[in-house]
C-alpha positions in Angstrom: 3.4 -32.5 -44.5 6.9 -32.0 -45.6 7.9 -35.2 -43.7 6.0 -37.3 -46.3 7.2 -35.2 -49.3 5.2 -36.1 -52.4 3.4 -39.0 -50.8 -0.1 -38.9 -52.2 -1.5 -42.3 -51.3 -3.6 -42.9 -48.2 -1.4 -43.2 -45.2 -3.1 -46.4 -44.0 -5.3 -48.0 -46.7 -6.2 -50.9 -44.4 -7.6 -48.5 -41.8 -9.6 -46.8 -44.5 -11.2 -50.0 -45.7 -11.9 -51.1 -42.1 -13.3 -47.6 -41.4 -15.5 -47.9 -44.5 -17.0 -51.3 -43.3 -17.6 -49.9 -39.8 -19.1 -46.7 -41.2 -21.6 -48.7 -43.4 -22.7 -50.9 -40.5 -22.9 -48.2 -37.8 -25.8 -46.0 -36.9 -23.5 -43.4 -35.4 -20.2 -42.2 -36.5 -17.5 -44.8 -35.6 -14.7 -44.1 -33.2 -11.2 -43.0 -34.1 -8.7 -45.7 -35.0 -5.0 -45.8 -34.2 -2.6 -48.0 -36.3 1.1 -48.2 -37.0 2.4 -48.3 -40.6 5.8 -48.4 -42.3 6.4 -45.6 -44.8 9.7 -44.8 -46.4 11.6 -47.2 -44.0 10.1 -45.4 -41.0 7.4 -46.3 -38.6 4.4 -43.9 -38.4 1.5 -43.8 -35.9 -1.7 -43.1 -37.8 -4.9 -41.7 -36.5 -8.0 -42.3 -38.6 -10.9 -40.0 -37.8 -14.3 -40.6 -39.5 -16.8 -37.8 -39.8 -20.4 -37.6 -41.2 -20.9 -34.1 -42.5 -24.4 -33.5 -43.9 -24.6 -37.0 -45.1 -21.2 -37.0 -46.6 -18.6 -39.4 -45.3 -15.3 -37.8 -44.6 -12.3 -39.6 -43.2 -9.2 -37.7 -42.0 -5.9 -39.5 -41.4 -3.1 -37.8 -39.5 0.3 -39.4 -38.9 3.4 -38.7 -36.8 6.8 -40.4 -37.1 7.9 -42.7 -34.3 11.3 -41.1 -34.6 10.3 -38.4 -32.2 8.8 -41.0 -29.8 11.9 -43.1 -30.0 14.1 -40.1 -29.3 11.9 -39.1 -26.3 12.0 -42.7 -25.1 15.8 -42.7 -25.3 16.0 -39.5 -23.4 13.6 -40.8 -20.8 15.7 -44.0 -20.5 18.8 -41.9 -19.8 16.9 -39.9 -17.2 15.5 -43.1 -15.5 19.0 -44.7 -15.4 20.6 -41.6 -14.0 17.8 -41.2 -11.4 18.1 -44.9 -10.4 21.9 -44.6 -10.0 21.5 -41.4 -7.9 18.7 -43.1 -5.8 20.9 -46.2 -5.2 23.9 -44.1 -4.2 21.7 -42.0 -1.9 20.1 -45.1 -0.4 23.5 -46.6 0.4 24.8 -43.4 1.9 21.6 -42.9 4.0 21.6 -46.6 5.0 25.2 -46.4 6.2 24.6 -43.2 8.1 21.4 -44.6 9.8 23.2 -47.9 10.6 26.1 -46.0 12.3 23.7 -43.8 14.2 21.6 -46.7 15.4 24.6 -48.9 16.3 26.6 -46.2 18.1 24.9 -46.7 21.5 25.5 -50.4 21.2 29.1 -49.8 20.5 29.4 -47.4 23.5 27.8 -50.0 25.8 30.3 -52.7 24.5 33.3 -50.4 25.1 32.1 -49.6 28.6 31.6 -53.3 29.4 35.0 -54.1 28.0 36.6 -51.4 30.3 34.7 -52.8 33.3 35.9 -56.3 32.5 39.5 -55.1 31.9 39.7 -53.1 35.2 38.2 -55.9 37.3 36.1 -53.2 38.9 32.6 -54.4 39.9 31.6 -51.0 41.3 31.5 -49.3 37.9 28.2 -49.2 36.1 27.3 -48.6 32.4 26.1 -45.0 31.8 22.8 -44.5 30.0 21.2 -41.2 29.2 18.9 -42.4 26.5 15.2 -43.4 26.6 14.1 -46.5 28.4 13.9 -48.5 25.2 15.5 -51.9 24.5 19.0 -50.5 24.9 18.0 -48.7 28.1 16.6 -52.0 29.5 19.7 -53.8 28.4 21.9 -51.3 30.4 19.6 -51.6 33.4 19.8 -55.4 33.3 23.6 -55.3 32.9 24.0 -52.9 35.8 21.7 -55.1 37.9 23.8 -58.1 37.1 27.0 -56.2 38.0 25.4 -55.1 41.3 24.5 -58.7 42.1 28.0 -59.9 41.2 29.5 -57.2 43.4 27.3 -58.3 46.3 28.2 -62.0 45.7 31.9 -61.2 45.5 31.7 -59.3 48.8 29.8 -62.2 50.5 32.5 -64.6 49.2 35.3 -62.3 50.6 33.6 -62.2 54.0 33.2 -66.0 54.0 36.9 -66.5 53.1 37.9 -64.0 55.8 35.7 -65.8 58.4 36.9 -69.2 57.5 40.5 -68.0 57.6 40.0 -66.5 61.1 38.3 -69.6 62.4 41.1 -71.8 61.1 43.8 -69.6 62.5 42.7 -69.9 66.1 43.0 -73.7 66.3 46.1 -73.8 64.2 47.8 -71.3 66.6 46.9 -73.5 69.5 48.2 -76.6 67.7 51.4 -74.9 66.8 51.8 -73.6 70.3 51.6 -77.1 71.7 
C-alpha cells in the first residue's frame, strides 16, 4: 500500500508469532485476529488471517489507518451534538406548546371565576364545552357550589325580610303609643 511506503517488515510481528503458536496447536485453521499497532507515529488496525492451502501455512495481514476512523468519529460527534441540540430545542418548544394547550382551559375557568367573584353575581355559571374529564367535573362542582350559594343567599334574604317585617309591626305599635 502506498500508505506504508517502503515498509517491508510484517505489520504486526506479535500477531504472527501468536498465530504461529495457534496454528501449530490447532487441528483446524485458527480464526482471524484483530490487533492495533503503532507504525510511523500512527495507529493502525491490523487483521491477521491464517490459511492452510494444500498443507502450506499462509498468513495474510491487512491494515488500515485509524486516521479515517478518527475523522469519521469526529464527524459523527458533530452530527450527534447537532442532533442533540436540535432535539433539545424541539423538546422545549413542543413542551411549552403542549403546556399552554393543556393549561388554557384552566386559565379560562380561572378568568370566569374571577369575573363571577368581581361582579357579585351568583346567577352566572362557568361555561364548559369540553369532555366530562377532570376539568369538566371541576366546572360541574363549581357550578353546583355556586347554585347552592345562590340558594342559601336567597334563603338568607327571605329570612332577613321576614324578621324585618315581624319586628316592624310591634315597633309601629310601640311608637304609636
